[in-house]
N, C-alpha and C positions, 0 to 999 in steps of 0.2 A: 504493499499499500504506500502510495506517495503523497499522502495528505491532501488529496483532491476531493473537493465537495461538488456534487452535481445536483442542483436543485432548479425547480422552474417555478415561475410565477404565472398563475392563471388568472389574468385581469378580466374584471367585468367591465362594465360601462364606466368611462372616464369622461368627465366634464372637459370639453375643449372649447376652442374658439370657432369651431365649425358652426355655421349658421344653422338655426333650427328650421325644419320644414315649415311651410305655411300652416296656419292653424287648421284644425280638424273641422270638417263640416258639421253642421248641426246634427245631421242624421249620424254621422260617426261618433259624435259626442255622446249621443244616447247609448250607443253600444259600448263605448270605452268607460263611461263614468263609473259603472259599478265595479270595474276592475282597477281603477287608479289607485285606491288605498292598498292594493296588494302588490304594487310595483315597488321593488326596493329602490332606494336612491342610488345615484351614481357617485363615484369617488372623484376627488379632486386629484389633480397630478401629484400634489404634495402628499396626499394620503397614500396613494399608490407607491410613491417613492419611498415612503416610511416602511412599507412592507418589503420592498426590494432591499433597502438599506439594512433591515433586520436580517435578511437571508445572507447578506454579505458580511455581517459583523460576527465578532467572536461569540456573541450571545447565541448564535445558530450553530455553534461548533459541533453539536452532536446530531444535527440534521443532515442527512445524506439521502439523496434519491427522493426528495419530497416535491410534490407539486402543491404549492401554497395558493389556495384560491383567495384572491383579494378583490371580491366582487359585491361587497355590501349585502351579502346573503342571497344572492341570486341562485347559487348552486345548492342551497338547501330547500328550495321550493319545489 
């Protein structure tokens, strides 16, 4: 063993400067509204970076072969 660690980050939605699509039509809103409260939030770039920094730090020295979800809970639904 040569002290290599191999881990991966499974990122979910991340807030970016990409423009949002046009607003949803009234008919679309009727179908979407019941589900809006079930949609997890998206992470900021800083929040995602914190997870990556953890994997790179000595605090994660005992983790190897890990896929760490950083997805605000999307993967548990």
